[in-house]
SEGUSE-206631 format. One line per 2 residues: their letters; for each residue x, y, z of N, C-alpha, C. Coordinates in Angstrom, 2 decimals, padded with zeros to 5 digits. Each point is the difference from the previous one (the first is absolute). Layout:
BEGIN
a	X Y Z X Y Z X Y Z  ...
//
This chain:
BEGIN
mt	-032.21 -025.06 092.69 001.20 000.71 000.48 -000.36 000.79 001.24  000.89 000.04 000.94 -000.24 000.65 001.30 000.11 001.50 -000.16
pa	-000.53 000.76 000.91 000.14 001.46 -000.07 001.43 000.44 000.00  000.88 -000.74 000.68 001.43 000.39 000.01 000.62 -000.16 -001.36
gl	-000.40 -001.09 -000.73 000.55 -000.22 -001.35 -000.47 001.07 -000.96  -001.30 000.38 000.12 -000.52 001.04 -000.86 000.71 001.32 000.23
aa	000.30 000.29 001.19 000.72 001.24 000.30 001.39 -000.01 -000.59  000.68 -001.17 000.04 001.35 -000.10 -000.56 -000.04 000.21 -001.51
va	-001.00 -000.62 -000.66 -000.10 000.16 -001.47 -000.29 001.43 -000.37  -000.87 000.67 000.72 -000.31 001.40 -000.30 001.20 000.88 000.19
ta	000.77 -000.30 001.04 001.21 000.81 000.25 001.00 -000.17 -001.14  000.17 -001.26 -000.48 000.95 -000.26 -001.10 -000.44 000.71 -001.28
al	-001.32 -000.04 -000.29 -000.50 000.66 -001.19 000.21 001.50 000.07  -000.21 000.57 001.19 000.20 001.43 000.18 001.44 000.39 -000.23
lc	000.92 -000.84 000.56 001.44 000.30 -000.21 000.38 -000.08 -001.49  -000.56 -001.03 -000.69 000.30 -000.10 -001.45 -000.52 001.20 -000.77
si	-001.19 000.48 000.35 -000.55 001.17 -000.69 000.85 001.22 000.24  000.49 000.15 001.27 000.86 001.15 000.29 001.28 -000.05 -000.81
vl	000.58 -001.22 -000.07 001.27 -000.14 -000.75 -000.21 000.30 -001.49  -001.05 -000.57 -000.58 -000.26 000.24 -001.44 -000.30 001.46 -000.28
gg	-000.75 000.62 000.90 -000.27 001.42 -000.19 001.26 000.83 000.06  000.90 -000.38 000.91 001.26 000.74 000.08 000.84 -000.16 -001.24
la	000.05 -001.24 -000.52 000.75 -000.23 -001.25 -000.60 000.80 -001.16  -001.34 000.01 -000.07 -000.63 000.77 -001.07 000.30 001.48 000.12
lv	-000.01 000.52 001.25 000.31 001.41 000.20 001.42 000.32 -000.41  000.93 -000.91 000.36 001.41 000.21 -000.40 000.11 000.02 -001.54
ai	-000.70 -000.93 -000.65 000.07 -000.06 -001.47 -000.55 001.26 -000.64  -001.11 000.52 000.58 -000.58 001.23 -000.55 000.94 001.17 000.18
vv	000.65 000.07 001.18 000.93 001.10 000.23 001.18 -000.06 -000.95  000.54 -001.23 -000.20 001.16 -000.15 -000.91 -000.40 000.38 -001.43
aa	-001.18 -000.43 -000.43 -000.43 000.31 -001.36 -000.21 001.49 -000.18  -000.57 000.65 001.01 -000.21 001.45 -000.10 001.31 000.74 -000.08
rs	000.97 -000.43 000.79 001.31 000.66 -000.06 000.65 -000.20 -001.38  -000.14 -001.20 -000.55 000.58 -000.26 -001.32 -000.62 000.89 -001.07
ir	-001.34 000.15 000.10 -000.68 000.85 -001.00 000.45 001.44 000.14  000.10 000.49 001.27 000.45 001.38 000.18 001.42 000.18 -000.49
sa	000.85 -001.01 000.22 001.40 000.09 -000.47 000.05 000.04 -001.53  -000.85 -000.83 -000.60 000.02 -000.02 -001.47 -000.49 001.30 -000.57
ra	-001.03 000.60 000.66 -000.50 001.27 -000.49 000.99 001.13 000.21  000.73 -000.09 001.11 000.94 001.08 000.31 001.30 -000.13 -000.75
ap	000.36 -001.21 -000.45 001.28 -000.20 -000.67 000.00 000.66 -001.36  001.04 000.73 -000.35 000.09 000.64 -001.32 000.22 -001.05 -001.08
pa	-000.38 000.26 -001.23 000.25 -000.95 -001.08 001.50 -000.23 -000.20  000.31 -001.15 -000.65 001.41 -000.38 -000.14 000.80 001.03 -000.74
da	-000.61 000.67 -000.98 000.73 000.98 -000.79 -000.28 001.42 000.44  -000.53 000.14 001.25 -000.28 001.34 000.48 001.27 000.81 000.17
aa	001.08 -000.73 000.27 001.26 000.72 000.18 000.47 000.64 -001.29  -000.45 -000.56 -001.13 000.42 000.55 -001.31 -001.25 000.29 -000.82
pv	-000.68 001.09 000.24 -001.24 000.33 -000.73 000.27 000.12 -001.50  -000.98 -000.50 -000.79 000.14 000.02 -001.47 -000.17 001.43 -000.50
qp	000.96 000.40 -000.75 -000.04 001.33 -000.58 -000.38 -000.10 -001.47  -000.88 000.80 -000.49 -000.35 -000.05 -001.43 001.21 000.32 -000.87
ef	000.13 -000.81 -001.12 001.12 000.19 -000.91 -000.43 000.92 -001.14  000.82 000.93 -000.29 -000.26 000.94 -001.10 001.07 -000.21 -001.07
as	-000.46 -000.32 -001.23 000.94 -000.23 -001.09 000.61 001.32 -000.44  001.24 -000.11 -000.36 000.70 001.19 -000.50 -000.45 000.29 -001.43
ps	000.24 001.18 -000.50 -000.38 000.31 -001.39 000.62 -000.96 -001.01  001.24 -000.42 000.24 000.65 -000.92 -000.94 -000.69 -001.36 000.01
ql	-000.41 -000.45 001.23 -000.71 -001.27 000.08 -001.36 000.08 -000.68  -000.69 001.11 000.18 -001.28 000.18 -000.67 000.17 -000.01 -001.52
ae	001.03 000.68 -000.47 000.25 000.03 -001.45 000.31 -001.40 -000.52  000.78 -000.76 000.79 000.34 -001.36 -000.43 -001.26 -000.88 -000.06
rn	-000.87 000.16 001.03 -001.22 -000.80 -000.01 -000.94 000.42 -001.14  -000.04 001.27 -000.29 -000.81 000.46 -001.13 000.52 -000.59 -001.32
tq	001.33 -000.04 -000.11 000.60 -000.59 -001.20 -000.34 -001.47 -000.11  000.07 -000.73 001.13 -000.33 -001.42 -000.02 -001.46 -000.22 -000.37
la	-000.88 000.84 000.54 -001.42 -000.12 -000.35 -000.23 000.28 -001.48  000.70 001.01 -000.52 -000.16 000.32 -001.43 000.51 -001.15 -000.87
et	001.14 -000.61 000.39 000.53 -001.13 -000.78 -000.95 -001.19 000.06  -000.56 -000.24 001.19 -000.95 -001.10 000.13 -001.24 000.24 -000.87
aa	-000.50 001.22 000.02 -001.16 000.33 -000.83 000.33 -000.17 -001.49  001.21 000.40 -000.39 000.40 -000.15 -001.41 000.08 -001.48 -000.39
rl	000.55 -000.83 000.91 000.08 -001.43 -000.30 -001.38 -000.62 -000.10  -000.90 000.40 000.88 -001.36 -000.51 -000.07 -000.69 000.41 -001.31
aa	000.21 001.26 -000.40 -000.59 000.47 -001.25 000.57 -000.77 -001.20  001.33 -000.24 000.03 000.61 -000.75 -001.10 -000.51 -001.44 -000.02
ah	-000.15 -000.61 001.19 -000.52 -001.37 000.06 -001.43 -000.06 -000.53  -000.79 001.01 000.35 -001.38 000.03 -000.49 -000.04 000.17 -001.51
ll	000.87 000.86 -000.53 000.05 000.20 -001.45 000.43 -001.28 -000.70  001.01 -000.69 000.57 000.46 -001.25 -000.59 -001.11 -001.05 000.03
et	-000.71 -000.08 001.12 -001.10 -000.95 000.09 -001.09 000.30 -001.02  -000.26 001.29 -000.21 -001.01 000.38 -000.99 000.44 -000.40 -001.40
ri	001.29 000.23 -000.31 000.51 -000.37 -001.33 -000.01 -001.51 -000.20  000.34 -000.76 001.05 -000.01 -001.45 -000.11 -001.41 -000.51 -000.25
ea	-000.96 000.58 000.72 -001.39 -000.41 -000.20 -000.47 000.35 -001.41  000.40 001.19 -000.49 -000.38 000.37 -001.37 000.64 -000.95 -001.02
sr	001.27 -000.36 000.23 000.66 -000.94 -000.90 -000.67 -001.37 000.02  -000.41 -000.41 001.20 -000.69 -001.29 000.11 -001.30 000.01 -000.81
re	-000.74 001.11 000.11 -001.25 000.09 -000.74 000.26 000.00 -001.52  001.04 000.73 -000.43 000.34 000.01 -001.42 000.40 -001.39 -000.47
lv	000.79 -000.70 000.86 000.44 -001.34 -000.38 -001.19 -000.94 -000.18  -000.93 000.03 000.95 -001.18 -000.86 -000.11 -000.79 000.33 -001.26
aw	-000.14 001.30 -000.29 -000.76 000.40 -001.18 000.67 -000.48 -001.29  001.32 000.20 -000.10 000.71 -000.40 -001.22 -000.01 -001.52 -000.16
is	000.24 -000.72 001.10 000.02 -001.46 -000.08 -001.37 -000.52 -000.42  -001.06 000.57 000.58 -001.35 -000.42 -000.38 -000.24 000.22 -001.49
hd	000.44 001.15 -000.50 -000.17 000.30 -001.43 000.82 -000.96 -000.85  001.26 -000.21 000.39 000.88 -000.84 -000.81 -000.39 -001.47 000.04
lr	-000.63 -000.43 001.06 -000.49 -001.38 000.05 -001.29 -000.16 -000.82  -000.85 001.02 000.06 -001.29 -000.09 -000.68 000.18 -000.04 -001.52
tp	000.95 000.77 -000.53 000.16 000.10 -001.45 000.38 -001.33 -000.64  001.08 -000.67 000.44 000.32 -001.30 -000.64 -001.04 -001.08 000.29
la	-000.61 000.03 001.18 -001.03 -000.99 000.30 -001.19 000.13 -000.94  -000.39 001.26 -000.29 -001.10 000.21 -000.93 000.34 -000.50 -001.40
gi	001.26 000.24 -000.41 000.42 -000.49 -001.31 000.03 -001.52 -000.06  000.49 -000.64 001.05 000.04 -001.47 000.03 -001.40 -000.58 -000.06
ra	-000.91 000.61 000.74 -001.38 -000.50 000.01 -000.64 000.14 -001.39  000.20 001.16 -000.63 -000.61 000.21 -001.33 000.55 -000.99 -001.01
ma	001.34 -000.21 000.02 000.58 -000.94 -000.97 -000.40 -001.43 000.31  -000.12 -000.36 001.30 -000.42 -001.36 000.35 -001.43 -000.26 -000.46
ea	-000.88 000.99 000.16 -001.39 -000.16 -000.45 -000.07 -000.14 -001.53  000.85 000.78 -000.70 000.01 -000.11 -001.47 000.48 -001.37 -000.44
le	001.01 -000.53 000.68 000.50 -001.33 -000.33 -001.05 -001.06 000.33  -000.68 000.17 001.12 -001.02 -000.97 000.41 -001.17 -000.03 -000.97
dg	-000.36 001.17 -000.52 -001.14 000.08 -000.92 000.40 -000.26 -001.45  001.28 -000.24 -000.24 000.45 -000.24 -001.37 -000.03 001.24 -000.86
ma	000.08 001.18 000.63 -000.07 001.26 -000.73 001.38 000.62 -000.24  001.06 -000.64 000.47 001.34 000.58 -000.16 000.49 -000.24 -001.43
pd	000.30 001.08 -000.75 000.45 -000.18 -001.38 001.38 -000.65 -000.09  000.83 000.23 001.03 001.35 -000.55 -000.01 000.29 -000.56 001.39
pe	-000.40 -001.23 000.30 000.17 -000.56 001.34 001.45 000.02 000.49  000.95 -000.26 -000.88 001.40 -000.02 000.43 000.44 001.37 000.53
ry	-000.45 001.04 -000.69 000.34 001.34 000.46 -000.65 000.29 001.36  -001.23 -000.47 000.18 -000.68 000.19 001.28 000.74 -000.72 001.12
ya	000.45 -001.23 -000.29 000.75 -000.73 001.02 001.28 000.73 000.38  000.67 000.57 -000.98 001.23 000.73 000.27 -000.28 001.25 000.84
qi	-001.10 000.68 -000.33 -000.35 001.20 000.77 -000.39 -000.35 001.43  -000.73 -001.09 000.18 -000.35 -000.42 001.36 001.26 -000.32 000.79
rg	000.93 -000.69 -000.65 001.26 -000.32 000.67 000.74 001.29 000.40  000.00 000.99 -000.87 000.65 001.27 000.33 -000.66 000.70 001.17
qv	-001.35 -000.03 000.03 -000.72 000.63 001.12 000.28 -000.74 001.30  000.07 -001.32 -000.06 000.31 -000.78 001.21 001.41 000.31 000.48
dq	000.93 000.14 -000.92 001.38 000.36 000.39 000.03 001.37 000.67  -000.81 000.93 -000.51 -000.05 001.32 000.60 -000.54 -000.06 001.42
lt	-001.08 -000.77 000.19 -000.57 -000.15 001.34 001.00 -000.68 000.94  000.70 -000.99 -000.50 001.00 -000.69 000.82 001.10 000.96 000.42
gm	000.42 000.85 -000.93 001.02 000.98 000.35 -000.48 000.97 001.07  -001.25 000.41 -000.07 -000.53 000.90 001.01 -000.05 -000.67 001.37
vd	-000.42 -001.27 000.04 -000.03 -000.73 001.27 001.41 -000.15 000.55  000.97 -000.29 -000.86 001.39 -000.11 000.44 000.50 001.33 000.58
dl	-000.38 001.10 -000.66 000.40 001.32 000.50 -000.60 000.28 001.37  -001.27 -000.33 000.18 -000.64 000.22 001.29 000.67 -000.83 001.09
fe	000.33 -001.24 -000.31 000.65 -000.86 000.98 001.39 000.53 000.35  000.73 000.42 -001.03 001.35 000.55 000.24 -000.07 001.27 000.84
ls	-000.95 000.88 -000.31 -000.14 001.24 000.76 -000.41 -000.28 001.44  -000.86 -000.99 000.21 -000.40 -000.33 001.36 001.18 -000.52 000.81
ri	000.88 -000.77 -000.63 001.20 -000.48 000.71 000.93 001.17 000.35  000.11 000.94 -000.92 000.86 001.15 000.25 -000.53 000.82 001.16
ha	-001.30 000.29 -000.01 -000.59 000.83 001.06 -000.02 -000.73 001.33  -000.11 -001.33 -000.01 -000.02 -000.77 001.24 001.41 -000.26 000.53
gt	001.01 000.35 -000.78 001.38 -000.24 000.43 000.42 -001.45 -000.06  -000.69 -000.79 -000.83 000.31 -001.43 -000.09 000.75 -000.35 -001.28
lr	000.45 001.01 -000.73 000.78 -000.27 -001.21 001.40 -000.46 000.41  000.35 -001.21 -000.36 001.29 -000.57 000.35 000.88 -000.10 -001.25
ls	001.23 000.47 000.12 000.91 000.02 -001.13 000.96 -001.19 000.07  000.25 -000.60 -001.15 001.02 -001.05 -000.12 001.19 000.62 -000.71
le	000.92 000.51 000.79 001.10 000.79 -000.56 001.08 -000.89 -000.60  000.53 000.47 -001.12 001.14 -000.64 -000.65 000.69 001.04 -000.86
cv	001.19 -000.32 -000.42 000.75 000.92 -000.86 -000.65 000.00 -001.39  -000.43 001.20 -000.43 -000.75 000.12 -001.24 000.76 000.91 -000.96
sl	000.15 -000.45 -001.23 000.56 000.84 -001.06 -001.12 000.85 -000.57  000.11 001.31 000.18 -001.06 000.88 -000.49 -000.11 -000.06 -001.52
yd	001.13 -000.18 -000.66 -000.05 -000.06 -001.46 -000.86 -001.17 -000.46  000.22 -001.18 000.60 -000.76 -001.18 -000.39 -001.47 000.13 000.39
li	-000.26 000.48 001.23 -001.38 000.08 000.48 -000.83 000.97 -000.85  000.57 001.18 -000.28 -000.77 001.00 -000.72 -000.14 -000.37 -001.48
sd	001.05 -000.56 -000.58 -000.10 -000.40 -001.41 -001.05 -001.09 -000.18  -000.10 -000.92 000.98 -001.04 -001.04 -000.09 -001.40 000.62 000.12
tv	-000.15 000.96 000.92 -001.30 000.65 000.18 -000.40 000.78 -001.25  000.95 000.70 -000.60 -000.29 000.77 -001.22 -000.37 -000.95 -001.14
ae	000.69 -001.14 -000.08 -000.29 -000.97 -001.07 -001.41 -000.56 000.16  -000.45 -000.22 001.24 -001.34 -000.52 000.22 -001.08 000.99 -000.44
la	000.26 001.28 000.17 -001.00 001.02 -000.34 000.18 000.56 -001.40  001.02 -000.45 -000.71 000.25 000.51 -001.35 -001.18 -000.22 -000.94
pv	-000.67 -001.17 000.02 -001.14 -000.17 -000.91 -001.12 001.01 000.24  -000.25 000.35 001.26 -001.03 001.00 000.29 000.40 001.35 -000.57
at	001.28 000.36 000.17 000.47 001.28 -000.54 -000.03 -000.01 -001.52  000.36 -001.13 -000.60 -000.02 -000.09 -001.47 -001.41 000.15 -000.54
hk	-000.96 -000.58 000.71 -001.39 000.11 -000.43 -000.45 001.46 -000.03  000.56 000.80 000.87 -000.36 001.42 000.03 000.98 000.86 -000.80
rl	000.94 -000.65 -000.70 001.01 000.69 -000.81 000.85 000.95 000.86  000.46 -000.53 001.13 000.86 000.77 000.90 001.44 -000.48 -000.14
dl	000.92 000.91 000.18 001.42 -000.32 -000.06 000.49 -000.26 001.43  -000.16 -001.24 000.46 000.41 -000.39 001.35 001.43 -000.52 -000.06
rf	000.90 000.67 000.71 001.40 -000.44 -000.03 000.63 000.09 001.39  001.04 -000.78 000.18 000.68 -000.09 001.29 001.44 000.46 -000.17
eg	000.41 000.93 000.86 001.37 000.50 000.00 000.56 -000.21 001.41  000.73 -001.09 000.18 000.49 -000.33 001.34 001.49 -000.25 000.04
es	000.55 000.15 001.20 001.40 -000.31 000.23 000.14 -001.47 000.38  000.85 -000.70 -000.67 000.26 -001.38 000.37 000.91 -000.03 001.23
gl	-000.16 -001.05 000.80 000.82 -000.14 001.20 -000.56 000.71 001.21  -001.19 000.60 -000.09 -000.62 000.68 001.13 -000.91 -000.99 000.72
si	000.36 -000.38 001.23 -000.74 -000.99 000.76 -000.38 000.55 001.37  -001.13 -000.47 000.50 -000.46 000.38 001.34 -000.57 -001.24 000.68
la	-000.26 000.13 001.29 -000.65 -001.07 000.76 -001.49 000.31 000.04  -000.81 -000.87 -000.62 -001.43 000.29 -000.12 -000.77 -001.28 -000.20
dp	-001.32 000.12 000.07 -000.89 -001.10 -000.33 -000.31 000.12 -001.49  000.50 -000.89 -000.83 -000.16 000.18 -001.46 -001.46 000.00 -000.44
re	-000.84 -000.82 000.63 -001.40 -000.06 -000.41 -000.72 001.31 000.30  000.18 000.51 001.22 -000.69 001.24 000.37 000.56 001.20 -000.74
ls	001.32 000.05 -000.15 000.59 001.13 -000.71 -000.40 -000.01 -001.47  -000.08 -001.18 -000.59 -000.44 -000.09 -001.39 -001.44 000.48 -000.13
ra	-000.82 -000.30 000.99 -001.39 000.47 -000.02 -000.05 001.52 000.05  000.83 000.61 000.86 000.01 001.45 000.11 000.43 000.65 -001.32
vg	001.06 -000.52 -000.60 000.47 000.56 -001.27 -001.06 -000.20 -001.09  -000.62 -001.17 -000.02 -001.04 -000.27 -000.99 -001.18 000.95 000.14
nl	-000.38 000.32 001.24 -001.10 000.94 000.20 000.35 001.39 -000.53  001.25 000.42 000.21 000.41 001.31 -000.51 -000.01 000.03 -001.53
vm	000.51 -001.07 -000.61 000.02 -000.05 -001.47 -001.42 -000.06 -000.56  -000.87 -000.79 000.63 -001.38 -000.09 -000.48 -000.73 001.33 000.18
na	000.30 000.70 001.08 -000.59 001.33 000.19 000.39 000.93 -001.15  001.28 -000.07 -000.40 000.45 000.83 -001.12 -000.67 -000.42 -001.31
iq	-000.15 -001.31 -000.21 -000.64 -000.49 -001.23 -001.44 000.48 -000.08  -000.70 -000.02 001.13 -001.41 000.39 000.00 -000.19 001.48 -000.35
ha	000.97 000.84 000.37 -000.18 001.44 -000.19 000.72 000.55 -001.24  000.99 -000.72 -000.51 000.80 000.54 -001.10 -000.80 000.00 -001.30
pp	000.11 001.06 -000.80 -000.68 000.02 -001.31 000.73 -000.89 -000.99  -000.70 -000.54 -000.98 000.65 -000.88 -001.00 001.18 000.69 -000.66
gs	001.05 -000.79 -000.20 001.18 000.50 -000.66 001.00 000.69 000.91  -000.32 000.16 001.27 000.91 000.70 000.92 000.96 -000.99 000.66
pi	001.11 000.49 000.51 000.98 -000.89 000.65 -000.28 -000.18 001.49  000.38 -001.16 000.51 000.04 -000.29 001.44 001.38 -000.56 000.29
vv	000.74 000.70 000.84 001.38 -000.38 000.29 000.09 -000.49 001.44  000.49 -001.23 000.14 000.23 -000.60 001.32 001.51 -000.08 000.18
sa	000.49 000.49 001.14 001.44 000.04 000.23 000.34 -000.51 001.39  001.20 -000.51 000.14 000.53 -000.44 001.29 001.43 000.54 000.11
tr	000.21 000.90 000.95 001.29 000.64 000.17 000.34 000.12 001.48  001.21 000.45 000.26 000.42 000.29 001.37 -000.23 001.47 000.28
hd	-000.78 000.28 001.05 -000.30 001.39 000.36 001.23 000.66 000.60  -000.01 001.34 000.03 001.14 000.74 000.53 000.28 -000.33 001.46
dg	-001.04 -000.36 000.77 000.20 -000.30 001.41 000.34 -001.47 000.25  000.23 -000.77 -001.07 000.40 -001.39 000.14 -001.14 -000.99 -000.11
ra	-001.23 000.48 000.05 -001.13 -000.93 -000.10 -000.22 -000.42 -001.45  -000.66 -001.16 -000.15 -000.38 -000.45 -001.33 -001.25 000.74 -000.45
si	-000.01 000.42 -001.26 -001.13 000.77 -000.53 -000.63 -000.75 -001.15  -001.31 -000.21 000.11 -000.79 -000.58 -001.08 -001.01 001.06 -000.42
av	000.07 000.45 -001.24 -000.86 001.10 -000.46 -000.83 -000.44 -001.20  -001.22 000.50 -000.05 -000.90 -000.20 -001.14 -000.49 001.38 -000.43
qd	000.36 000.39 -001.22 -000.36 001.33 -000.50 -000.86 -000.15 -001.25  -001.11 000.75 -000.03 -000.89 -000.06 -001.15 -000.15 001.37 -000.62
aa	-000.76 000.06 -001.08 -000.28 001.26 -000.71 -001.51 000.19 -000.07  -000.66 -000.27 001.13 -001.47 000.05 000.02 -000.52 001.30 000.57
gg	000.84 001.03 000.08 -000.43 001.24 000.61 000.21 -000.06 001.51  000.07 001.15 000.60 000.28 000.05 001.43 -001.23 -000.27 000.85
ia	000.24 -000.08 001.30 -001.05 -000.17 001.00 -000.20 001.35 000.69  -001.23 000.36 000.23 -000.28 001.28 000.67 000.76 000.06 001.32
eq	000.58 001.16 000.27 000.85 000.14 001.18 -000.76 -000.35 001.28  -001.28 000.36 000.07 -000.76 -000.29 001.21 -000.29 -001.49 000.15
dl	000.20 -000.76 -001.09 -000.26 -001.44 000.05 001.24 -000.83 000.25  001.18 000.59 -000.11 001.24 -000.77 000.15 000.10 -000.68 001.36
ar	-000.52 000.67 001.04 000.12 -000.56 001.35 -000.99 -001.14 000.24  -000.93 -000.23 -000.93 -001.04 -001.01 000.23 000.09 -001.20 -000.93
vf	000.97 -000.01 -000.91 000.02 -001.06 -001.00 000.21 -001.38 000.60  000.57 -000.08 001.21 000.26 -001.30 000.61 -001.08 -000.39 001.01
ea	-001.08 000.76 000.08 -001.09 -000.36 000.90 -000.86 -001.09 -000.64  -000.37 -000.99 000.81 -000.83 -001.10 -000.51 -001.37 000.53 -000.42
gw	-000.39 -000.35 -001.21 -001.32 000.38 -000.49 -000.08 001.37 -000.63  001.09 000.78 000.09 -000.09 001.35 -000.56 000.28 -000.03 -001.50
ra	-000.77 000.81 -000.73 000.23 000.18 -001.44 -000.18 001.47 -000.32  000.77 000.46 -000.95 -000.12 001.40 -000.41 -001.38 000.25 -000.59
se	-000.48 001.21 000.20 -001.32 000.34 -000.53 -000.02 -000.05 -001.52  001.15 000.30 -000.61 000.10 -000.05 -001.46 001.21 -000.85 -000.38
pr	-000.19 -001.07 -000.78 001.13 -000.84 -000.39 000.98 000.78 -000.87  001.27 -000.35 000.15 001.00 000.69 -000.81 -000.17 -000.32 -001.47
tp	-000.21 -001.29 -000.30 -000.25 -000.43 -001.38 -000.98 -001.15 000.05  -001.11 000.05 -000.75 -000.95 -001.13 000.02 000.67 -001.28 -000.45
aa	-000.39 -001.10 000.64 000.56 -001.30 -000.36 -000.50 -000.43 -001.38  000.90 -000.61 -000.73 -000.38 -000.47 -001.33 -000.82 -001.27 000.11
pg	-000.84 -000.28 -000.99 -000.77 -001.24 000.02 000.92 -001.21 000.07  -000.37 -000.97 000.85 000.82 -001.19 000.16 001.06 000.12 001.06
tp	000.21 001.21 000.51 000.98 000.18 001.06 -000.66 -000.28 001.33  000.64 -000.79 000.89 -000.61 -000.31 001.28 -000.33 001.26 000.77
ag	-001.17 000.01 000.60 -000.42 001.16 000.77 000.65 -000.03 001.36  -000.13 001.11 000.71 000.59 000.09 001.33 -000.66 -000.96 000.95
gg	000.74 -000.39 001.04 -000.49 -000.97 000.96 -000.53 000.64 001.25  -000.91 000.91 -000.13 -000.61 000.60 001.17 000.87 001.02 000.69
gl	001.03 000.48 -000.68 000.87 000.98 000.64 000.89 -000.59 001.07  000.37 -001.28 -000.14 000.79 -000.68 001.01 001.47 -000.17 -000.38
gl	000.30 000.08 -001.29 001.35 -000.33 -000.47 001.09 000.82 000.65  -000.16 001.33 000.02 001.05 000.85 000.56 000.06 -000.12 001.51
ai	-001.13 -000.23 000.65 000.01 -000.21 001.45 000.78 -001.27 000.35  -000.14 -001.03 -000.83 000.75 -001.24 000.21 001.49 000.25 -000.22
vq	000.33 000.79 -001.01 001.41 000.34 -000.24 000.61 000.63 001.24  -000.69 000.99 000.56 000.53 000.68 001.18 000.16 -000.97 001.18
gi	-000.99 -000.88 000.20 000.10 -000.95 001.11 001.17 -000.96 -000.15  000.21 -000.50 -001.22 001.11 -000.93 -000.23 001.34 000.71 000.17
vq	000.10 001.20 -000.54 001.26 000.75 000.11 000.31 000.33 001.46  -000.99 000.43 000.76 000.22 000.31 001.41 000.36 -001.25 000.79
ah	-000.53 -001.16 -000.39 000.38 -001.24 000.66 001.48 -000.32 -000.22  000.56 000.50 -001.10 001.44 -000.15 -000.28 000.81 001.15 000.59
rg	-000.62 000.81 000.84 000.65 001.17 000.60 000.46 001.00 -001.05  -000.79 000.10 -001.06 000.30 000.97 -001.05 -001.09 001.04 -000.09
ev	000.04 000.79 -001.04 -001.04 001.01 -000.23 -000.28 000.12 -001.49  -001.21 000.44 -000.32 -000.39 000.22 -001.38 -000.51 001.42 -000.11
vv	000.47 000.70 -001.03 -000.36 001.40 -000.19 -000.46 000.19 -001.44  -000.74 001.08 -000.21 -000.47 000.33 -001.34 000.17 001.49 -000.21
rn	000.36 000.37 -001.20 000.12 001.41 -000.34 -000.30 000.17 -001.49  -000.41 001.19 -000.34 -000.29 000.31 -001.40 001.30 000.32 -000.74
vp	000.06 -000.44 -001.23 001.11 000.31 -000.90 -000.61 000.54 -001.28  000.80 000.62 -000.84 -000.56 000.54 -001.25 -000.73 -001.07 -000.82
gg	-001.30 000.20 -000.18 -000.79 -000.92 -000.81 -000.59 -001.18 000.74  000.37 -000.20 001.23 -000.51 -001.18 000.72 000.35 000.04 001.46
cr	000.16 -001.18 000.59 000.40 -000.07 001.41 000.96 -001.16 000.19  000.68 000.04 001.13 001.04 -000.98 000.29 -000.23 -000.58 001.40
fe	-000.19 -001.31 000.07 -000.08 -000.72 001.27 001.37 -000.61 000.28  000.47 000.17 001.23 001.33 -000.51 000.35 -000.06 -000.74 001.32
vl	000.53 -001.22 -000.01 000.11 -000.83 001.20 001.45 000.03 000.45  000.21 000.34 001.26 001.34 000.07 000.58 000.11 -001.06 001.08
lp	000.95 -000.91 -000.16 000.17 -001.12 000.91 001.40 000.03 000.60  000.13 -000.42 001.26 001.31 000.02 000.64 000.95 -000.97 -000.67
pa	001.30 000.30 000.03 000.98 -000.93 -000.57 000.02 -001.30 000.78  000.67 -000.99 -000.55 -000.04 -001.35 000.57 000.46 -000.04 001.45
en	001.04 000.77 000.37 000.50 -000.07 001.37 -001.00 000.53 001.00  -000.86 000.98 -000.41 -001.04 000.50 000.89 -001.26 -000.85 -000.09
aa	-000.32 -000.49 -001.19 -001.20 -000.81 -000.16 000.11 -001.31 000.76  001.23 -000.42 000.33 000.16 -001.25 000.74 -000.63 000.07 001.38
rv	-000.26 001.20 000.48 -000.59 000.15 001.32 -001.51 000.15 -000.04  -000.59 -000.13 -001.19 -001.46 000.10 -000.10 -000.60 -001.26 000.60
pv	-000.92 000.12 001.01 -000.59 -001.19 000.58 -000.89 -000.72 -000.98  -000.01 -001.31 000.08 -000.82 -000.83 -000.87 -001.06 -000.73 000.81
//
C-alpha cells in the first residue's frame, strides 16, 4: 500500500474513534442524568405519607375478646383430643381383653377334645360355638363402628312400622331374658311408622335391649316402648331396674370403649358379656345417621334410654 493509502486509512480510523468516543460520552451523560433524576425523584407515595394507625379502645376490646374466644376454642379442642385419645386407649385395652378371654377358652376346650379328656364333648362343642359367636359379634361391632366413624354408613330407607320392628327384636332376645328370669315386655302404639333403615334401626334397638339384659338383676322388669313424643318425633324407650348410672358417667355412656368403673349389676352366668363397650356407641351412630338423637337419664330404680327419631315427613329428607 502506498503512503497515501496508509494516510487515508489512519485518518478514517481516527474519525471512527472520535465518533465512538463521542457516542460513549453522550451515553455516560444520559445515564448519569437518569441516575440523578431517580435519586432526586420522591417515592410514588411520598405525597401521602403513611401514618401509624392507633386502635380505639373498643377495637382493642373486640380484639381481646376474639383472642380469648380463640384461646378457649383451642383449649376445648385440646381437651376433646385428649379425651378421644384416652377413649381410644380404653377401647384397645377392652377389645384386647375381650378377645383374649374367649380365645383362651376355645383353645383349652380344643386341647381337651384333642386329647380325649373332655368329659362331655357335646357340651364342649356347644361352648366353642358360643365363644365363636361372641367373637363374631365383636368383629361385626368393630366393622359397624368403623363405618360410622368413617361416614360410610349408608341407609336403605323405607316405611317402617315401629310396632312390628320392635316386637320382632324383643321376640329375638326373649330367650336370653328368660334365661336370666327377666320380665321383658313391649308396650307400643300400633300404627306408628317412620322412614328408616329397618336393619340398622333393629340393631340399635337390640343393642339397647341387650344392654338392659346384661345389667338387670334376675326377676326385674325391662320395658320397651314405642310412642309419639310431645314434639311429634317417634320415641323408642328401653327402661330397666338395674340401678342408676353415676351422674358423672351419664355423659360418657355413648363413648366407644368406655365402661363404668363399677357395673350396675353383675352379669348372670350364661348371659352374653359386653362387646368391648361398643354397643351404645353404635346405637348413637345409627340414630344420628337417621337425624335423630339418643338420650339417657336415671329413673327410680334404674335408667331409661330413649331414641327420638324425626317423623316420616322429615325423615324423608335424610340422605342415603
